[in-house]
C-alpha positions as CSV (number, residue, x, y, z in Angstrom):
1,M,-12.2,-6.0,2.1
2,W,-14.5,-4.5,-0.4
3,T,-17.4,-2.2,0.5
4,R,-19.6,0.0,-1.5
5,D,-21.9,2.8,-0.5
6,K,-25.2,0.8,-0.9
7,E,-27.3,3.8,0.0
8,N,-25.9,5.7,-3.0
9,T,-25.4,2.9,-5.5
10,T,-28.8,1.7,-6.7
11,P,-29.0,-0.7,-9.7
12,L,-31.6,0.5,-12.2
13,T,-32.5,-2.8,-13.9
14,E,-32.6,-6.5,-13.0
15,S,-29.5,-7.1,-15.2
16,A,-27.7,-4.3,-13.3
17,V,-28.6,-6.0,-10.0
18,A,-27.2,-9.4,-11.4
19,A,-24.0,-7.7,-12.6
20,L,-23.5,-6.0,-9.2
21,V,-24.0,-9.3,-7.4
22,M,-21.5,-10.9,-9.8
23,L,-19.0,-8.1,-9.3
24,E,-19.2,-8.2,-5.5
25,A,-18.7,-12.0,-5.6
26,Q,-15.5,-11.6,-7.7
27,L,-14.2,-8.9,-5.4
28,Q,-14.3,-11.3,-2.5
29,N,-12.3,-13.9,-4.5
30,E,-9.0,-14.1,-2.5
31,P,-6.7,-15.2,-5.4
32,L,-7.6,-12.0,-7.3
33,K,-6.7,-9.7,-4.3
34,Q,-3.3,-8.1,-3.8
35,Y,-2.3,-6.9,-0.4
36,V,0.4,-4.3,0.0
37,V,1.8,-3.1,3.4
38,Y,3.0,0.5,3.4
39,Q,5.5,1.9,5.8
40,P,5.5,5.5,7.2
41,G,6.7,7.8,4.5
42,D,5.6,5.6,1.6
43,L,3.7,7.4,-1.1
44,L,1.2,5.8,-3.5
45,L,-0.4,7.7,-6.4
46,I,-3.4,6.2,-8.2
47,K,-5.9,7.3,-10.8
48,N,-9.3,6.4,-9.2
49,Q,-10.9,6.0,-12.6
50,R,-8.4,3.2,-13.4
51,L,-8.1,1.2,-10.2
52,L,-10.6,-0.4,-7.8
53,H,-9.2,-0.2,-4.3
54,S,-10.0,-0.5,-0.7
55,R,-8.2,-0.4,2.6
56,E,-8.4,-2.1,6.0
57,G,-7.4,0.2,8.7
58,F,-4.5,2.6,9.3
């Protein structure tokens, strides 16, 4: 599940629009996704500048 804040992410050029469309298509590509199920008490530390992530519910 990938979402972006479309109200605050505005491509400035036509090539930026095309790149964003291509990126969104790849992010929906199931073989590229990794799902991890965490248990209560698990801890995950990430550097937001290095990892694209999303979540489904709690």
